[in-house]
N, C-alpha and C positions, 0 to 999 in steps of 0.2 A: 504494499499499500504506499502510495506516495503522497506526501503532504504538500500543499500548495502554501509555501511560507510566504509568498508575495501578497497574500490577501491579508496578512497581519500588518502590512504597511499602512492600512487604514486605521485611523484612530477609533472608529466604531469597532472594528474587528478585534483590535488588540486590548481594548478596554477589558471586556470580559476573560481573555486570556491573562492579562495581568492579575486580574483578581484571583484566578485560579492558582497562579504561580506564587503570589506573595506569601502565603502561609508555609509552603514548603521551604522558601528560602529563610523565612524566619526561624522555622524548626531546625534547618541546617546550621544557622548562624548560633543557635543555642546550644546545640551538640557540640560544635566544634569549639565554641568558648568555653564550655565546661570542661572539655578534654585538654583545651590549651592551658588554661588556668591550672589545672590540676598537674600537668606536666611542668609547666613553667616555675610554679611556686612550691610544689611538693615533691617533685622528682628530679628536676635539673639540679646539678651540684652548686655549691657556692664557689663563686669565682675566686681563685687565689689572689689576685690584685686588688679587685673592686668591692670584694666580700658581698653582701646581700643586696647592696644598693645597685648592682648590674641588672637585677630582675626587671627594673624599669623597661629594659630594652624589648621586653616581650610584648609591650604595649606600644613603646615608641617606634621601634622599627616597622612593625606591621602599619602603623598610622601614617609613617612617612612614605612607605611604598605605595599605600593606597592614594595618598594625596597626589603624588605624580601620576599614577596610573590612571585614576579618575580624571584628571585634567586632560590627559591625552585622548582618553574616551570620549570627554565632553567636547573637546575641540574636533575630533573626527566626526561625531554626530552633528556638530553645528556646521562644520564644512560640507557635509552631505546635504544638509538642509538648505545651505546657501547655493550650492552647486545645482542641485536638482530640484530645489523648491518643494521638498517634502515635509509636510506639516509635522509629522511624527518624529522625525529625526531632530528637528528643532526642540520640540517638546522633550524628547529624551535629554538632550543637552541641558535645558532648564531645570530638568528633574535631578540631574547629577550634581550640580553646582553647589547646592547647600551642604550635601554629604562630603564633597571634596574639601569645601571650606572647614568643615568640622574636623575632618581627618587631619588637615594641616594645622589648625588650631592645637589639637592634641599632640601631634608631633612636636610642635613648638613647646608646648606646656611641660610635656614629658621631658623633653631635652633639657629645659630648664631645671627640672627636678634632678636630672642625672648630672647636669653641669655643676651644680652647686657644691656637692662633695668631691666631684672629680676635679674640676677646675678651680673651685673656690669662689665661683661668681655665677649669678643666675643667667647672665647674658654677655656675650662678646659679639663684636661685629665681624664674626668668622664668615668665610666665603660661602659656607653651606648653609649657616643660620640665616644669613642676610638674604639669600637667593630663596630660601624656603620662605621666608617673611614676604618676599616679592610675590611669591606664589599665592599666599593668602590674600594679599592686595588684588591680584589678577582675579581671583574668584570674586572678592567683593565688588570689583569693578564691573565684572560680568553681570552680576546679579543687580547691581545698582543702576547699570546703564538698562537693563531690560526693563526694570521697574519704572525708570523715568520716561519711558515712550510708550504712550497709550496704545497705538496700533501694534498688535502682536507680530504681524510679519516684518514690520520695519525693526522692531525691537530684537528679532530673532537675527536678522541680517547685521544689526550693529553688534550684538552680542558675538555673533560668529566671527567678526573681524578682530575683536578683543581675543577671543579665544585662539584663534590661529595664530595671531602675532605671538601671544603669550607662550605657545609652545616651545620657543627657543629657550624659555627659561628652565624647562624640565632637564635636557641634557646638562645645562650648566650646574643645576643642582646635583646631579648624579655624579659628575666628573670633577666637581669642585676640589674634592680632597686629592685628586691627582694633579690637577692644573696649578694649584696654589698651595703654598705652605700654610696649612690650617691646623686649628687646634682639635678640630673633628677627628676622630679615628676613622681608618680607612674602612672598606666595606669588610663585613665578616662573611658575607655569602656573595660568591661571584660564579658566573656562568662558565669562566675559563680556569679557575682553580679550585681545589678542595676547600671547604669551609675551615675558618680557623677557630672553631668552637667545637665542644664535646656534642656528641650525637643527640643525647637528650636536650641540650640547649636548642640545638637546631630543630629538633621536632616540635619543641614548644613554641618556637618562634613561627614555624611554618603552619602549625594547626591554628595558632592566633590569627595568622595572616588569612587563613581560609574563613575563620570566623568573621573578620572584618569584611572580607569580599562578600560573603553571604548576606551579612547585614546590609552593606551598601547596595546590593541588588535588590533586596527586599524593599528597603525605605525609597529607593528610587522609582520601583514598580508602584508603590502606595502613592508616592507624590506625583507620579505620572498620571495615575488615574484621576486626581484631584485637577491636575492641569487640563487633562482632556476634557472633563465634565465643565471647566470653566470656559475654555475656548469654543467648545462645541455646544454650548447652552442654547443656542437657537436652532440646533438640529433636530429633526423630527425624532431620532433614535433616543436622544437625551430626554426630550419630553416625554417620551414614551416611558423612560426609567423613572420619571419623576412622578408619574400618574399613580 
């Protein structure tokens, strides 16, 4: 049996699908979060140099990963909406932005909590910290610009320009520890070399990352349904739902 995925490019078709998928992603996020917290805080050993304070990374690193990943996905969907004038693509980008901003804030906040005992200060104008802060401002700028324009289609186009231009900041964040002499430690997980941490530490971090990922998808779907109802409120199918 073949599935015609293109039919879900319509907001009317995707709305019920999103409603069915949301509980499953929330359930997956809960399961992964419980497993990740257990491994990270009760199974993973104490770090020889940083002590128990290092456990902040089990929240900090997945949040930082998601902050960059969500921005790239947001820019991708915004670009698709701009290029092909597809309504649902732009709605997906709008639905992703608040979660991406939250992940960026969590990454900065937990980074400060980790930095105080390690560096002796809450904040330094380090290349990675500064570029991550710029990412937060890009999220805010995307959301503020869309909110400032009454016409949704014009708002989508303006937001897409910011999102696409801001993508250049993502590789700067990732490679900042290699390009500049920074206080921030290098990557503990790399695609080109073996991880520089114990297996249980890596497992805890990856499971927590999956929890953050499932949560982000669930919240995006829930927010997307609200955006669809708002923008399609004059459509016949929405009126039928409200009857």
